[in-house]
N, CA, C and O of each residue as an XYZ file, in Angstrom:
404
protein
N     -54.068     23.540     16.886
C     -54.421     23.929     18.247
C     -53.651     25.205     18.602
O     -52.437     25.266     18.412
N     -54.340     26.209     19.110
C     -53.655     27.479     19.427
C     -52.750     27.334     20.651
O     -52.989     26.528     21.550
N     -51.735     28.130     20.636
C     -50.775     28.152     21.741
C     -51.333     29.013     22.881
O     -51.821     30.120     22.653
N     -51.253     28.498     24.092
C     -51.710     29.252     25.265
C     -50.475     29.797     25.977
O     -49.568     29.048     26.341
N     -50.459     31.082     26.163
C     -49.334     31.709     26.845
C     -49.594     31.658     28.357
O     -50.367     32.446     28.900
N     -48.939     30.726     29.001
C     -49.128     30.521     30.436
C     -48.682     31.748     31.225
O     -49.256     32.054     32.271
N     -47.686     32.437     30.744
C     -47.202     33.630     31.430
C     -48.295     34.683     31.554
O     -48.424     35.333     32.591
N     -49.080     34.849     30.497
C     -50.184     35.810     30.544
C     -51.216     35.409     31.591
O     -51.737     36.257     32.316
N     -51.506     34.123     31.665
C     -52.471     33.623     32.657
C     -51.951     33.871     34.067
O     -52.692     34.329     34.937
N     -50.691     33.572     34.287
C     -50.084     33.780     35.610
C     -50.075     35.266     35.958
O     -50.376     35.644     37.091
N     -49.729     36.110     34.981
C     -49.715     37.555     35.212
C     -51.107     38.055     35.586
O     -51.247     38.866     36.501
N     -52.136     37.578     34.887
C     -53.511     37.981     35.182
C     -53.917     37.540     36.590
O     -54.558     38.292     37.324
N     -53.538     36.322     36.956
C     -53.874     35.821     38.296
C     -53.148     36.619     39.367
O     -53.723     36.930     40.410
N     -51.899     36.948     39.117
C     -51.131     37.738     40.080
C     -51.729     39.130     40.238
O     -51.798     39.659     41.348
N     -52.160     39.722     39.130
C     -52.805     41.031     39.204
C     -54.080     40.957     40.035
O     -54.370     41.863     40.816
N     -54.842     39.877     39.868
C     -56.070     39.710     40.640
C     -55.764     39.548     42.127
O     -56.462     40.115     42.966
N     -54.740     38.788     42.457
C     -54.348     38.601     43.856
C     -53.918     39.935     44.454
O     -54.299     40.265     45.578
N     -53.131     40.698     43.711
C     -52.690     42.011     44.201
C     -53.873     42.945     44.408
O     -53.901     43.706     45.376
N     -54.846     42.895     43.513
C     -56.054     43.715     43.664
C     -56.833     43.286     44.905
O     -57.308     44.126     45.669
N     -56.961     41.974     45.097
C     -57.655     41.461     46.290
C     -56.938     41.903     47.562
O     -57.580     42.224     48.561
N     -55.608     41.919     47.523
C     -54.834     42.325     48.694
C     -55.115     43.779     49.053
O     -55.084     44.149     50.226
N     -55.386     44.592     48.054
C     -55.651     46.010     48.300
C     -57.103     46.277     48.689
O     -57.381     47.208     49.445
N     -58.020     45.476     48.182
C     -59.431     45.841     48.319
C     -60.274     44.898     49.167
O     -61.257     45.337     49.762
N     -59.926     43.626     49.243
C     -60.751     42.662     49.966
C     -60.391     42.693     51.452
O     -59.264     42.353     51.811
N     -61.324     43.092     52.327
C     -61.018     43.209     53.759
C     -60.565     41.891     54.394
O     -59.692     41.886     55.262
N     -61.151     40.789     53.966
C     -60.758     39.490     54.535
C     -59.330     39.136     54.157
O     -58.568     38.636     54.984
N     -58.968     39.397     52.903
C     -57.604     39.119     52.451
C     -56.626     40.039     53.177
O     -55.569     39.592     53.622
N     -56.970     41.317     53.298
C     -56.105     42.262     54.008
C     -55.908     41.838     55.459
O     -54.791     41.892     55.972
N     -56.990     41.413     56.128
C     -56.886     40.967     57.519
C     -55.999     39.737     57.643
O     -55.182     39.645     58.560
N     -56.157     38.791     56.719
C     -55.342     37.575     56.754
C     -53.864     37.902     56.555
O     -53.003     37.333     57.225
N     -53.577     38.805     55.646
C     -52.189     39.200     55.385
C     -51.607     39.907     56.607
O     -50.477     39.625     57.007
N     -52.370     40.821     57.199
C     -51.894     41.530     58.388
C     -51.633     40.565     59.537
O     -50.640     40.708     60.251
N     -52.513     39.583     59.724
C     -52.327     38.589     60.789
C     -51.053     37.785     60.543
O     -50.251     37.578     61.453
N     -50.878     37.336     59.300
C     -49.691     36.561     58.959
C     -48.422     37.383     59.178
O     -47.456     36.892     59.761
N     -48.423     38.631     58.714
C     -47.245     39.491     58.881
C     -46.963     39.755     60.352
O     -45.803     39.811     60.761
N     -48.007     39.917     61.146
C     -47.840     40.141     62.581
C     -47.221     38.919     63.251
O     -46.336     39.050     64.096
N     -47.689     37.730     62.873
C     -47.125     36.502     63.437
C     -45.662     36.341     63.037
O     -44.831     35.950     63.857
N     -45.348     36.640     61.788
C     -43.957     36.540     61.330
C     -43.065     37.521     62.084
O     -41.949     37.177     62.474
N     -43.549     38.725     62.286
C     -42.776     39.726     63.029
C     -42.551     39.264     64.468
O     -41.452     39.417     65.002
N     -43.575     38.704     65.095
C     -43.439     38.216     66.467
C     -42.388     37.106     66.531
O     -41.555     37.091     67.438
N     -42.424     36.188     65.581
C     -41.446     35.089     65.569
C     -40.029     35.623     65.349
O     -39.079     35.135     65.961
N     -39.887     36.628     64.471
C     -38.555     37.240     64.279
C     -38.060     37.863     65.581
O     -36.879     37.762     65.911
N     -38.970     38.513     66.323
C     -38.591     39.117     67.598
C     -38.208     38.055     68.617
O     -37.294     38.261     69.415
N     -38.900     36.919     68.597
C     -38.529     35.818     69.494
C     -37.102     35.359     69.215
O     -36.299     35.189     70.133
N     -36.803     35.163     67.949
C     -35.463     34.706     67.563
C     -34.419     35.750     67.949
O     -33.378     35.411     68.511
N     -34.697     37.016     67.649
C     -33.752     38.089     67.998
C     -33.521     38.148     69.504
O     -32.393     38.337     69.958
N     -34.594     37.986     70.275
C     -34.475     38.043     71.735
C     -33.667     36.855     72.254
O     -32.832     37.010     73.146
N     -33.915     35.668     71.696
C     -33.149     34.490     72.122
C     -31.671     34.681     71.810
O     -30.811     34.405     72.646
N     -31.383     35.152     70.606
C     -29.981     35.357     70.220
C     -29.333     36.442     71.071
O     -28.167     36.324     71.450
N     -30.087     37.503     71.374
C     -29.562     38.577     72.222
C     -29.246     38.066     73.623
O     -28.351     38.584     74.292
N     -29.978     37.055     74.060
C     -29.711     36.481     75.382
C     -28.491     35.568     75.357
O     -28.017     35.119     76.401
N     -27.987     35.300     74.154
C     -26.781     34.487     74.019
C     -27.053     32.992     74.005
O     -26.125     32.196     74.151
N     -28.307     32.597     73.833
C     -28.655     31.179     73.872
C     -28.935     30.625     72.478
O     -29.583     31.267     71.651
N     -28.432     29.427     72.243
C     -28.827     28.680     71.053
C     -30.127     27.945     71.389
O     -30.541     27.893     72.547
N     -30.748     27.391     70.381
C     -31.954     26.590     70.643
C     -31.622     25.410     71.556
O     -32.410     25.061     72.435
N     -30.478     24.808     71.352
C     -30.072     23.655     72.180
C     -29.864     24.089     73.636
O     -30.280     23.381     74.553
N     -29.236     25.226     73.855
C     -29.044     25.723     75.222
C     -30.383     26.077     75.862
O     -30.592     25.827     77.049
N     -31.278     26.654     75.083
C     -32.607     26.974     75.599
C     -33.363     25.708     75.974
O     -34.129     25.697     76.937
N     -33.150     24.654     75.218
C     -33.761     23.368     75.549
C     -33.338     22.929     76.961
O     -34.163     22.453     77.740
N     -32.077     23.090     77.276
C     -31.553     22.652     78.569
C     -32.101     23.483     79.723
O     -32.305     22.959     80.818
N     -32.341     24.774     79.491
C     -32.806     25.625     80.589
C     -34.328     25.678     80.702
O     -34.865     25.922     81.782
N     -35.021     25.448     79.587
C     -36.476     25.608     79.601
C     -37.242     24.308     79.775
O     -38.387     24.311     80.227
N     -36.610     23.196     79.416
C     -37.334     21.928     79.425
C     -38.123     21.698     78.142
O     -38.747     20.650     77.974
N     -38.097     22.677     77.235
C     -38.742     22.508     75.937
C     -37.777     21.787     75.007
O     -36.570     22.021     75.067
N     -38.281     20.932     74.165
C     -37.429     20.230     73.202
C     -36.930     21.204     72.139
O     -37.648     22.124     71.746
N     -35.697     21.000     71.675
C     -35.119     21.868     70.655
C     -35.994     21.896     69.407
O     -36.155     22.946     68.785
N     -36.565     20.739     69.036
C     -37.427     20.687     67.859
C     -38.671     21.555     68.048
O     -39.125     22.199     67.102
N     -39.221     21.575     69.254
C     -40.398     22.404     69.548
C     -40.028     23.886     69.484
O     -40.803     24.707     68.993
N     -38.847     24.216     69.981
C     -38.370     25.599     69.924
C     -38.220     26.030     68.467
O     -38.629     27.129     68.092
N     -37.638     25.169     67.658
C     -37.466     25.462     66.243
C     -38.813     25.682     65.558
O     -38.966     26.626     64.783
N     -39.781     24.826     65.836
C     -41.109     24.981     65.235
C     -41.768     26.287     65.677
O     -42.391     26.973     64.867
N     -41.633     26.631     66.957
C     -42.209     27.883     67.457
C     -41.624     29.081     66.720
O     -42.334     30.037     66.409
N     -40.335     29.023     66.447
C     -39.644     30.156     65.845
C     -39.872     30.282     64.338
O     -39.702     31.368     63.785
N     -40.249     29.206     63.671
C     -40.311     29.270     62.211
C     -41.651     28.929     61.592
O     -41.896     29.292     60.442
N     -42.524     28.247     62.306
C     -43.706     27.661     61.683
C     -44.979     28.401     62.081
O     -45.473     28.236     63.196
N     -45.509     29.215     61.171
C     -46.723     29.969     61.488
C     -47.942     29.059     61.621
O     -48.968     29.477     62.158
N     -47.842     27.831     61.141
C     -48.956     26.888     61.305
C     -48.947     26.277     62.699
O     -49.914     25.633     63.105
N     -47.857     26.479     63.431
C     -47.719     25.908     64.766
C     -47.786     27.038     65.789
O     -46.838     27.809     65.938
N     -48.908     27.129     66.489
C     -49.052     28.163     67.521
C     -48.828     27.542     68.891
O     -49.583     26.659     69.300
N     -47.803     27.991     69.601
C     -47.534     27.427     70.927
C     -48.609     27.845     71.925
O     -49.276     28.865     71.752
N     -48.760     27.048     72.954
C     -49.671     27.445     74.028
C     -49.077     28.644     74.755
O     -47.881     28.915     74.653
N     -49.910     29.346     75.476
C     -49.435     30.514     76.223
C     -48.410     30.086     77.268
O     -47.403     30.767     77.462
N     -48.657     28.968     77.940
C     -47.704     28.523     78.967
C     -46.353     28.174     78.349
O     -45.316     28.448     78.953
N     -46.344     27.580     77.165
C     -45.086     27.270     76.476
C     -44.375     28.555     76.066
O     -43.159     28.674     76.221
N     -45.118     29.494     75.554
C     -44.537     30.772     75.153
C     -43.955     31.507     76.355
O     -42.863     32.068     76.270
N     -44.667     31.507     77.461
C     -44.166     32.165     78.678
C     -42.900     31.484     79.171
O     -41.959     32.156     79.595
N     -42.865     30.159     79.120
C     -41.667     29.418     79.534
C     -40.480     29.799     78.655
O     -39.382     30.040     79.157
N     -40.700     29.853     77.360
C     -39.654     30.244     76.406
C     -39.134     31.639     76.746
O     -37.930     31.845     76.895
N     -40.061     32.597     76.869
C     -39.666     33.981     77.132
C     -38.978     34.137     78.478
O     -38.003     34.880     78.592
N     -39.467     33.451     79.488
C     -38.874     33.544     80.824
C     -37.412     33.104     80.808
O     -36.565     33.725     81.452
N     -37.122     32.044     80.079
C     -35.756     31.526     80.035
C     -34.781     32.434     79.297
O     -33.570     32.340     79.499
N     -35.299     33.311     78.445
C     -34.395     34.239     77.741
C     -34.460     35.635     78.340
O     -33.895     36.578     77.787
N     -35.156     35.771     79.480
C     -35.170     37.039     80.183
C     -36.217     38.031     79.699
O     -36.050     39.241     79.853
N     -37.294     37.522     79.116
C     -38.381     38.387     78.639
C     -39.685     37.957     79.280
O     -39.766     36.894     79.894
N     -40.711     38.796     79.133
C     -42.036     38.434     79.624
C     -43.078     38.802     78.577
O     -42.865     39.680     77.741
N     -44.177     38.127     78.644
C     -45.285     38.409     77.743
C     -46.089     39.560     78.317
O     -46.434     39.563     79.499
N     -46.384     40.534     77.475
C     -47.125     41.691     77.920
C     -48.178     42.025     76.870
O     -47.968     41.796     75.679
N     -49.280     42.552     77.299
C     -50.344     42.944     76.381
C     -50.409     44.467     76.388
O     -50.576     45.094     77.435
N     -50.275     45.044     75.204
C     -50.278     46.490     75.081
C     -51.272     46.899     73.990
O     -51.537     46.117     73.076
N     -51.815     48.098     74.072
C     -52.744     48.540     73.022
C     -52.014     48.732     71.699
O     -50.807     48.967     71.661
N     -52.775     48.625     70.620
C     -52.207     48.833     69.287
C     -51.804     50.279     69.098
O     -51.305     50.646     68.034
């Protein structure tokens, strides 16, 4: 039985994914959306830390559970409601604003 080099298969698949990332509009859009969400969450964390609040302290001032705050800050599969996001931002001294790209 011939030996199959799994590394070659993985390399070929990775090359295909990289090509799709460059050329497939749907893949590019999905990546941009994901990166945008990650950047927004990083900004949320930076803003909370700049306000001097831990997640536990924010829980006390916002009424949001610390676990919910943690999920909002780290989990791209978990999208908070607008009212929850506004409550979070209000407690750290920020507001939600819509600006053109």
